[in-house]
C-alpha positions as CSV (number, residue, x, y, z in Angstrom):
1,X,20.6,102.9,73.3
2,X,22.6,99.7,73.5
3,X,25.1,98.9,76.2
4,X,28.2,96.8,75.9
5,X,28.4,93.7,78.1
6,X,31.2,93.3,80.6
7,X,32.5,90.3,78.7
8,X,32.6,92.3,75.5
9,X,34.4,95.2,77.2
10,X,37.0,92.8,78.6
11,X,37.5,91.3,75.1
12,X,37.9,94.7,73.6
13,X,40.4,95.7,76.3
14,X,42.4,92.6,75.8
15,X,42.5,93.1,72.0
16,X,43.8,96.6,72.5
17,X,46.4,95.4,75.0
18,X,47.5,92.7,72.5
19,X,47.8,95.4,69.7
20,X,49.9,97.6,72.0
21,X,52.1,94.7,72.9
22,X,52.8,94.1,69.2
23,X,53.8,97.7,68.8
24,X,55.9,98.7,71.8
25,X,57.0,101.9,70.1
26,X,53.5,103.2,70.6
27,X,50.4,103.8,68.5
28,X,47.9,106.6,67.9
29,X,44.3,105.9,68.9
30,X,43.2,105.6,65.2
31,X,45.9,103.0,64.4
32,X,45.2,101.1,67.6
33,X,41.5,101.1,66.9
34,X,42.0,99.9,63.3
35,X,44.3,97.0,64.3
36,X,42.0,95.9,67.1
37,X,38.9,96.2,64.8
38,X,37.2,98.7,67.0
39,X,35.5,102.1,66.5
40,X,37.8,104.9,67.3
41,X,35.4,106.2,70.0
42,X,35.4,102.9,71.7
43,X,39.1,102.4,71.5
44,X,39.7,105.9,72.9
45,X,37.4,105.2,75.9
46,X,39.0,101.8,76.7
47,X,42.6,103.1,76.2
48,X,41.8,105.9,78.7
49,X,40.7,103.3,81.2
50,X,43.8,101.2,80.6
51,X,46.0,104.3,81.1
52,X,44.2,105.0,84.4
53,X,44.9,101.4,85.6
54,X,48.5,101.6,84.3
55,X,48.1,98.8,81.8
56,X,48.8,101.4,79.1
57,X,50.8,104.6,79.0
58,X,50.1,107.8,77.0
59,X,52.7,110.2,75.5
60,X,50.8,113.5,75.3
61,X,53.4,115.1,73.0
62,X,53.5,112.2,70.5
63,X,49.9,111.3,71.1
64,X,50.8,107.6,71.2
65,X,49.7,104.8,73.5
66,X,52.1,102.0,74.6
67,X,52.1,99.1,77.1
68,X,52.1,100.3,80.7
69,X,54.0,99.3,83.9
70,X,51.3,96.9,85.0
71,X,52.0,94.8,81.9
72,X,55.6,94.5,83.1
73,X,54.4,93.6,86.6
74,X,52.2,90.9,85.2
75,X,55.1,89.5,83.1
76,X,57.2,89.3,86.2
77,X,54.4,87.4,88.0
78,X,54.1,85.0,85.1
79,X,57.8,84.2,85.2
80,X,57.6,83.4,88.9
81,X,54.6,81.2,88.4
82,X,54.7,77.4,87.7
83,X,53.6,78.2,84.1
84,X,56.4,80.7,83.7
85,X,59.2,78.2,83.4
86,X,61.2,79.9,86.1
87,X,62.9,76.6,86.8
88,X,64.8,77.0,83.5
89,X,66.5,80.3,84.5
90,X,69.4,78.9,86.6
91,X,70.4,76.1,84.1
92,X,70.2,78.7,81.3
93,X,72.4,81.1,83.2
94,X,74.9,78.3,83.7
95,X,74.8,77.4,80.0
96,X,75.2,81.0,78.9
97,X,78.2,81.6,81.2
98,X,79.9,78.4,80.1
99,X,79.5,79.0,76.4
100,X,79.5,82.8,76.2
101,X,76.4,82.5,74.0
102,X,72.8,83.7,74.6
103,X,70.4,81.0,75.8
104,X,66.8,81.3,74.8
105,X,63.7,79.4,76.0
106,X,60.6,79.1,73.8
107,X,57.3,77.4,73.6
108,X,55.0,76.6,70.7
109,X,52.0,79.0,70.9
110,X,49.3,79.9,68.3
111,X,51.3,78.4,65.4
112,X,54.5,80.2,66.3
113,X,57.3,80.2,68.8
114,X,57.0,82.5,71.8
115,X,60.2,83.4,73.7
116,X,59.6,83.1,77.4
117,X,63.1,83.4,78.8
118,X,66.3,85.0,77.5
119,X,69.8,85.0,79.1
120,X,72.5,87.0,77.3
121,X,76.0,85.6,76.9
122,X,79.3,87.4,76.9
123,X,79.9,87.8,73.2
124,X,80.6,91.4,72.2
125,X,77.7,91.2,69.8
126,X,74.4,90.5,71.5
127,X,71.4,88.9,69.8
128,X,68.0,90.7,69.4
129,X,65.9,88.2,71.3
130,X,63.6,89.4,74.0
131,X,61.1,87.7,76.2
132,X,57.7,88.0,74.7
133,X,58.9,88.0,71.1
134,X,57.0,85.8,68.7
135,X,58.9,84.1,65.8
136,X,58.0,81.8,62.9
137,X,58.4,78.2,64.1
138,X,59.8,77.0,60.7
139,X,62.6,79.6,60.7
140,X,63.9,78.9,64.2
141,X,65.8,76.1,65.8
142,X,63.5,76.3,68.8
143,X,60.5,75.8,66.6
144,X,61.9,72.9,64.7
145,X,63.0,71.2,68.0
146,X,59.5,71.6,69.4
147,X,57.5,70.6,66.3
148,X,59.7,67.6,65.6
149,X,58.3,66.1,68.8
150,X,54.6,66.8,68.0
151,X,52.1,64.2,66.7
152,X,52.0,63.7,63.0
153,X,48.5,65.4,62.8
154,X,49.9,68.5,64.4
155,X,52.9,68.6,62.1
156,X,50.6,68.2,59.1
157,X,48.4,71.0,60.2
158,X,51.4,73.3,60.7
159,X,52.9,72.5,57.4
160,X,49.6,73.1,55.7
161,X,49.8,76.8,56.7
162,X,51.9,79.3,54.7
163,X,55.6,79.2,55.6
164,X,56.7,82.8,54.9
165,X,60.4,83.6,54.2
166,X,61.8,85.5,57.2
167,X,65.2,85.9,55.4
168,X,66.5,84.8,52.1
169,X,67.8,81.6,53.8
170,X,64.4,80.5,55.3
171,X,63.3,77.1,54.1
172,X,59.7,77.5,53.0
173,X,58.9,74.3,51.1
174,X,56.7,72.2,53.3
175,X,58.3,68.9,52.2
176,X,61.8,70.2,52.8
177,X,60.8,71.3,56.2
178,X,59.2,67.9,56.9
179,X,62.5,66.2,55.9
180,X,64.4,68.5,58.2
181,X,62.0,67.7,61.1
182,X,62.7,64.0,60.6
183,X,66.5,64.7,60.9
184,X,65.9,66.7,64.0
185,X,63.8,63.9,65.5
186,X,66.5,61.3,64.7
187,X,69.5,63.2,66.1
188,X,67.7,65.0,69.0
189,X,68.6,68.6,68.1
190,X,67.7,71.3,65.6
191,X,69.7,74.1,63.9
192,X,69.2,77.0,61.6
193,X,71.7,79.1,59.8
194,X,70.5,82.7,59.1
195,X,67.0,81.5,58.5
196,X,65.4,83.7,61.2
197,X,68.0,86.5,61.4
198,X,70.8,87.5,59.0
199,X,74.2,86.8,60.5
200,X,72.9,84.5,63.2
201,X,72.9,80.7,63.6
202,X,71.5,78.6,66.4
203,X,71.0,75.1,67.8
204,X,68.2,74.0,70.0
205,X,67.0,71.0,72.0
206,X,63.5,70.3,73.4
207,X,63.2,69.7,77.2
208,X,62.2,66.1,77.8
209,X,58.6,65.7,78.9
210,X,57.0,62.7,80.5
211,X,54.0,63.2,78.2
212,X,56.2,62.5,75.2
213,X,55.3,65.9,73.7
214,X,57.8,68.6,74.5
215,X,56.5,71.9,75.8
216,X,59.7,73.9,76.1
217,X,62.9,74.1,74.1
218,X,66.2,75.8,74.8
219,X,68.5,77.3,72.1
220,X,72.0,78.7,71.9
221,X,72.5,81.5,69.4
222,X,75.7,82.8,67.8
223,X,76.8,85.5,65.4
224,X,78.1,83.8,62.3
225,X,81.1,86.1,62.1
226,X,82.2,85.0,65.6
227,X,81.2,81.3,65.8
228,X,81.4,78.7,63.1
229,X,78.8,75.9,62.8
230,X,81.3,73.4,64.0
231,X,82.1,75.5,67.1
232,X,78.4,75.9,67.8
233,X,78.0,72.1,67.5
234,X,80.7,71.7,70.1
235,X,78.3,73.2,72.7
236,X,75.7,70.4,72.1
237,X,76.8,68.4,75.2
238,X,76.4,71.5,77.4
239,X,73.0,72.2,75.8
240,X,71.9,68.6,76.5
241,X,73.0,69.0,80.2
242,X,70.9,72.1,80.4
243,X,67.7,70.6,79.1
244,X,68.1,67.5,81.2
245,X,68.6,69.7,84.3
246,X,65.5,71.7,83.5
247,X,63.5,68.6,83.0
248,X,64.6,67.3,86.4
249,X,63.7,70.6,88.1
250,X,60.3,70.7,86.4
251,X,59.6,67.1,87.3
252,X,59.3,66.3,83.6
């Protein structure tokens, strides 16, 4: 009889947690096992342990597992940590209050954009952007702002990957995206118009970094029916003030 090492058990548990995080509505044990690449028996045992430790929850009636309260507690701890970009929160709240628009912070992670902070504005229609959401970099203003400041080799590598269409407006031709990145680099800000979400446009700027390679970007999003492109561009000075204030707070 073989036993599973502690490291392997940890890896399996983390894979299951990642699967649950990608499916917050919950999954049955068979689906979770399949997505994590594990035998059902192993997944069932590990999920039971995760439930006991409150990293996962279990709905007995629906027979579905979902992320538990400990995941939320870890998330809150992350946001309070130096790596959590908590210094961006106050300037982003000021930006959202001044413009009435949602302010979103994102980082480049594993070939996509991970949203790390979100501050809703006062518009009647709110955007569907939540902390922890992962989006396609080439379809977002955040992604274009971040990638435009990356070394050429990194840009080449990202453009060599498939660029899927998120909406009918998403630019998926690598050379067209490369040209857009050059424009972003020249003017210092990025924009998308319904490329990531139908009915939504946004602008973004990278937070200046002493290393020369931006690690964080801030965007303002707007519903197309309420805010024209020109009106959104009118908020660029406030967005620039926000990213400069964040850079100062973070010592960047």
